[in-house]
Residue, then its C-alpha position, 0 to 999 in steps of 0.5 A: m499500499r502506497l503511503i500518502k505523504t501529507l502536510v497540514v497548514d493552518d495558522e490556528p493551532f486547534a485547527r491543525a490539531r484536529i486535522l492531525k487527530l483525524l488523520e491518525t485513523f487512516d493507515y494510508i496517510s504518512v504525516i510529514g509535518e505541520c506549518k503554522n503560516g504560509r512561509e513555513a508551508v512554502t519551505q516544506i513543500q519545496n523541501y519534502k514534496p508532499d503528495l497532499v496538503f491540507l491548506d488554510i486559505q486565510m493566513p496572516d502572512f500568505t494566503g493559500f493561493d500565495v503559498l501555491s504561487k510560490s511553489e514549483k508548478e511542475n511538482l504541485p501537490f494535491i490540495i484540500f483547502v480548509t476555509a471559514y469563508d465559503q465565498y472565498a475563491l472556491k468558485a475558481f475551482d472545480v471541486k471534482a478536481v480539488d476538494y475543500l473543507l468548510k469550517p466547521y466540518d464534521n468527520e464524515r465530510f473530512t473522510q469524503a474529502l480525504e478519500h476523494a484526494r486518495d482516489q485521484i492520487n492513486q489513479k495518477d489523474e494529475a494532468q487535468l488537476h494541474k492544468k487547472m491549477v497552473n492556469l489559475l496560478t498564472e492568472h494570480q501571478h500575473q495580477q501580482s506581478d508588480i510586487k517585488f520579492q527581491l530588491e537589488i541594491k548596491d553594497k560597496g560597489r557590488l550589486t546585491k539581491i535582498n529577499t524582502f522576506d528577510i527584512y525585519f523593518l525599513e526606516a526612512q532617514g532623509n533621502y535614504i532608507q535603511l533596511h534592517l535584516e537579522e544581522k545586517s543593515y543596508m542603506i538605499r537611496e529611495t523614498l519610503q512611499n515608493i518602496k511601500n508600493s512595491l512591497e506586499q501590502d499584507t506583509f509590511l505594516q506602516i507604524h510611523r511616517s518613517i517606519l515600515v515593519n515586516t509583520n512576520y517578525i512582530d513578537q509583541v505589540k503593547y499600548s503605551g498610551n496617547n494612541q501609541f504603541e510599542v512594537k517588539l520584534r523577534n530580534t528584541i528591537t522595539l519600535h515606537s508607532s506614531r499617533s497617526y497610525k493607531e488605526d492601522l496597528q489596531s486593525y492588525l491586532d484585530q486580525k491577529q485575534 
C-alpha cells in the first residue's frame, strides 16, 4: 500500500490539531509535518514534496493561493483547501478536481474529502488537475506581477539581491532608507512611499511616517498610551508607532485575534 505523504497548514493551532488527530485513523496517510503559516508551508512543500496538503486559505502572512504561487508548478501537491469563508475563491475551482473543507466540518465530510484526494492520487489523474491549477496560479501571478519579492541594491560597489522576506523593518532617513535584516543593515537611496508601493501590502505594516515593519517578525505589540504602541520584534528591537498610524496597528491586532 502506497503511503500518501501529507502536510497540514493552518495558522490556528486547534484547527491543525484536529486535522492531525483525524488523520491518525487512516493507515494510508503519512504525516510529514505541520506549518503554522504560509512561509513555513512554502519551505516544506519545496523540501519534502508532499503528495497532499491540507491548506488554509486565510493566513496572516500568505494566503493559500500565495503559498501555491510560490511553489514549483511542475511538482504541485494535491490540495484540500480549509476555509471558514465559503465565498472566498472556491468558485475558481472545480471541486471534482480539488476538494475543500468548510469550517466547521464534521468527520464524515473530512473522510469524504480525504478519500476523494486518495482516489485522484492513486489513479495518477494529475494532468487535468494541474492544468486547472497552473492556469489559475498563472492568472494570480500576473495580477501580482508588480510586487517585488527581491530588492537589488549596491553594497560597496557590488550589486546585491535582498529577499524582502528577510527584512525586519525599513526606516526612512532623509533621502535614504535603511533596510534592517537580522544581522545586517543596508542603506539605499529611495523614498519610503515608493518602496512601500512595491512591497506586499499584507506583509509590511506602516507604524510611523518613517517606519515600515515586516509583520512576520512582530513578537509583541503593547499599548503605551496617547494612541501610541510599542512594537517588539523577534530580534528584541522595539519600535515606537506614531499616533497617525493607530488605526492601522489596531486593525492588525484585530486580525490577529
